[in-house]
C-alpha positions in Angstrom: 30.6 -65.9 121.1 30.9 -63.8 124.5 28.9 -61.0 125.4 31.4 -58.5 124.3 31.3 -59.8 120.7 27.4 -59.7 120.8 28.0 -55.8 121.7 30.2 -55.2 118.9 27.9 -56.8 116.5 24.9 -54.8 117.7 27.1 -51.7 117.4 28.1 -52.3 113.9 24.7 -53.3 112.8 23.3 -49.9 114.5 26.2 -47.9 112.4 24.9 -49.8 109.4 21.4 -48.8 110.0 22.4 -45.2 110.6 24.1 -45.3 107.2 20.7 -45.8 105.5 19.5 -48.2 103.0 18.3 -47.9 99.2 14.7 -47.8 99.2 14.9 -49.8 95.9 16.5 -52.7 97.7 15.3 -54.9 100.5 16.1 -53.1 103.7 19.4 -54.9 104.9 18.5 -54.2 108.9 15.5 -55.8 108.5 17.1 -58.9 107.0 19.7 -58.6 109.8 16.9 -58.5 112.5 14.9 -61.5 110.7 18.4 -63.2 110.9 18.9 -62.8 114.5 15.2 -63.7 115.5 15.9 -66.9 113.4 19.3 -67.6 115.2 17.8 -67.1 118.7 15.0 -69.5 117.7 18.0 -72.1 116.7 17.2 -71.8 113.2 20.7 -71.3 112.0 20.5 -72.3 108.3 17.5 -69.7 108.0 19.5 -67.2 109.9 22.6 -67.7 107.7 20.4 -67.0 104.7 19.1 -63.7 106.0 22.5 -62.7 106.9 23.5 -63.7 103.5 20.8 -61.5 102.0 21.8 -58.5 104.3 25.5 -58.8 102.9 24.3 -58.7 99.5 22.3 -55.4 100.0 25.0 -53.9 102.0 28.4 -55.5 101.3 30.3 -52.9 103.5 28.8 -54.1 106.6 31.1 -55.6 109.2 28.2 -56.3 111.3 26.3 -58.6 109.2 29.3 -60.5 108.3 30.0 -61.1 112.1 26.6 -62.2 112.5 26.7 -64.7 109.9 30.1 -65.9 111.2 28.8 -66.5 114.7 25.9 -68.5 113.1 28.4 -70.7 111.3 30.4 -71.0 114.8 27.5 -71.9 116.6 26.3 -74.5 113.8 29.9 -75.9 114.0 30.4 -75.0 110.3 34.1 -74.1 110.8 35.1 -73.9 107.1 32.3 -71.5 106.4 33.5 -69.6 109.4 37.1 -69.6 108.3 36.1 -68.4 104.9 34.0 -65.5 106.2 36.9 -64.5 108.8 39.2 -64.3 105.8 37.0 -62.0 103.9 36.3 -59.9 107.0 40.2 -59.7 107.5 40.6 -58.7 103.7 37.8 -56.1 103.6 38.2 -54.7 107.3 42.1 -54.8 108.2 42.1 -51.6 110.4 38.9 -52.3 112.1 39.2 -55.9 112.5 42.7 -57.2 111.5 44.1 -58.5 114.9 40.8 -59.5 116.1 40.0 -61.2 112.6 43.0 -63.3 112.9 42.5 -64.3 116.4 38.8 -65.2 115.7 39.9 -67.1 112.6 42.4 -68.9 114.8 39.9 -69.9 117.1 37.8 -71.3 114.3 40.8 -73.2 112.9 41.4 -74.6 116.4 37.7 -75.7 116.5 38.5 -77.5 113.6 41.4 -79.2 114.8 43.8 -77.5 112.7 46.1 -76.3 115.2 48.9 -75.3 112.8 46.8 -72.7 111.1 45.4 -71.8 114.7 49.0 -71.1 115.8 50.0 -69.0 112.7 46.8 -66.7 113.0 47.4 -66.4 116.6 50.9 -65.2 116.1 49.9 -62.8 113.5 47.0 -61.4 115.7 49.7 -60.6 118.3 51.9 -59.2 115.6 49.2 -56.7 114.8 48.1 -55.4 118.1 49.2 -53.0 120.4 46.4 -53.8 122.8 48.3 -55.5 126.1 45.3 -57.1 127.3 44.4 -58.6 123.9 47.9 -59.8 123.5 47.8 -61.6 126.6 44.5 -63.2 125.8 45.8 -64.5 122.6 49.3 -65.6 124.0 47.1 -67.5 126.7 45.2 -69.3 123.8 48.7 -69.9 121.8 50.3 -71.3 125.0 47.4 -74.0 124.8 48.2 -75.2 121.3 52.1 -75.3 121.8 
């Protein structure tokens, strides 16, 4: 995942933390921080567990879901990444719809499922009005056709 996406993840995590967490539940922000530390140490399974716990505490956090999907992609667990992207697209269509389809398409591509990758890239193009983004997706699409 590129530097750009790490910045987005940190921004969403910050927004999640600023939104507050219930004092009766484990702190989702702390769980996310623990997951990030574990991911940096290469302990991907443990990081994924922490991100999952953070999502349980704060299911409306896009940031924790993006952090977990990044760990799945790094681990090469493309099926779980695809499941997470599908859920992200469902839960956050306005915030992450086109990007979600693009990223899920990249997961399909990494898995070797070009048919689904192409369909997701085409959907991402149809949902976006950002010409730079569309050009980037078209380049990925051209590689597969």
